[in-house]
C-alpha positions as CSV (number, residue, x, y, z in Angstrom):
1,M,18.8,-8.3,-0.7
2,K,17.8,-9.0,2.9
3,L,14.3,-7.9,3.7
4,E,15.3,-6.8,7.2
5,K,17.7,-4.2,5.7
6,I,14.7,-2.6,4.0
7,Q,13.6,0.6,5.9
8,I,9.9,1.7,5.7
9,T,9.7,5.7,6.0
10,K,6.3,7.4,6.4
11,V,5.9,10.9,4.6
12,E,2.9,13.1,5.1
13,I,2.4,14.7,1.6
14,D,-0.6,16.9,2.8
15,K,-3.2,16.7,5.4
16,S,-5.2,13.9,3.6
17,T,-2.3,11.8,2.0
18,I,0.3,9.8,3.6
19,Y,3.0,7.5,1.7
20,F,5.2,4.8,3.1
21,F,8.3,4.3,1.1
22,A,10.6,1.2,1.1
23,I,14.3,2.2,1.0
24,N,17.1,-0.4,0.4
25,E,20.5,-0.3,2.0
26,E,21.9,2.0,-0.9
27,N,19.0,4.5,0.2
28,K,17.3,4.0,-3.1
29,I,13.4,3.9,-3.0
30,I,12.4,0.5,-4.3
31,G,8.7,0.7,-3.4
32,K,5.8,2.9,-2.3
33,C,2.2,2.7,-1.1
34,G,0.0,5.3,0.4
35,F,-3.5,6.2,1.5
36,K,-5.7,9.1,1.1
37,I,-8.2,10.3,3.7
38,R,-11.8,10.6,2.3
39,E,-15.3,11.6,3.4
40,N,-17.4,9.6,5.8
41,A,-14.7,8.1,7.9
42,T,-13.1,6.2,4.9
43,V,-9.5,5.9,4.0
44,R,-8.5,4.6,0.6
45,C,-5.1,2.8,0.0
46,I,-3.5,4.1,-3.1
47,D,-0.5,4.0,-5.6
48,A,1.3,0.8,-4.5
49,S,4.3,-0.2,-6.5
50,V,7.5,-2.1,-6.1
51,E,10.6,-1.7,-8.5
52,E,10.6,-4.8,-10.8
53,D,14.0,-6.1,-9.4
54,Y,12.3,-6.3,-5.9
55,Q,9.0,-7.8,-6.9
56,G,8.1,-11.1,-5.4
57,K,10.6,-10.7,-2.6
58,G,8.1,-9.5,0.2
59,V,8.9,-5.7,-0.1
60,Y,5.1,-5.0,-0.8
61,K,3.9,-7.3,1.9
62,R,6.2,-5.5,4.4
63,M,5.1,-2.0,3.2
64,N,1.4,-3.1,3.4
65,S,1.7,-4.5,6.9
66,Y,3.3,-1.3,8.1
67,R,0.5,0.8,6.5
68,Q,-2.2,-1.5,8.0
69,K,-0.7,-1.3,11.4
70,Y,-0.6,2.5,11.1
71,L,-4.2,2.7,9.9
72,S,-5.5,0.4,12.7
73,I,-3.9,2.8,15.3
74,K,-4.7,6.1,13.8
75,F,-8.1,5.3,12.1
76,K,-9.6,2.8,14.4
77,G,-13.2,2.3,13.5
78,W,-13.0,3.8,9.9
79,K,-13.6,1.9,6.8
80,V,-10.5,1.1,4.6
81,E,-11.0,0.6,0.8
82,S,-8.2,-0.6,-1.6
83,Y,-8.1,-1.7,-5.1
84,C,-5.6,-4.4,-5.7
85,R,-4.2,-6.8,-8.3
86,K,-4.7,-10.5,-8.4
87,S,-1.1,-10.9,-7.1
88,T,-1.9,-9.0,-3.9
89,K,-5.5,-10.2,-3.3
90,K,-4.6,-12.8,-0.9
91,I,-2.6,-10.3,1.3
92,F,-5.6,-8.3,1.6
93,E,-8.0,-11.2,2.3
94,S,-5.5,-12.3,5.2
95,S,-5.9,-9.0,6.7
96,G,-9.7,-9.2,6.8
97,Y,-10.6,-7.4,3.5
98,K,-13.6,-8.6,1.4
99,E,-14.0,-8.4,-2.3
100,K,-16.6,-5.7,-3.0
101,K,-16.5,-5.7,-6.9
102,I,-14.2,-6.4,-9.8
103,L,-12.9,-3.6,-11.8
104,Y,-11.6,-3.5,-15.4
105,L,-8.5,-1.6,-16.6
106,M,-9.5,0.1,-19.9
107,E,-7.0,1.6,-22.3
108,K,-7.2,3.5,-25.6
109,Q,-4.5,4.8,-27.9
110,L,-5.0,8.5,-29.0
């Protein structure tokens, strides 16, 4: 897989939700990330994932870069929030994000 052959496509789901999809050369969606417009001039990044075969190959970094550029143009002056995993924390820190608090994933079998 060549990263330059991956296309990033923006899709507006509704007035407050936009997604970016990474599409490979076979026109298969291999990753997604989005954001939701919230109250008080705040945008929250949501729902990022990359297909397992493409993880660790720069797909998420490319999608996130596209998303960050879009946000910096369309939402200049707004606050941007994002939850992230340890594996993507450095990507956010390199873009100027600061850790606000640590969250825990809780699970229960019913």
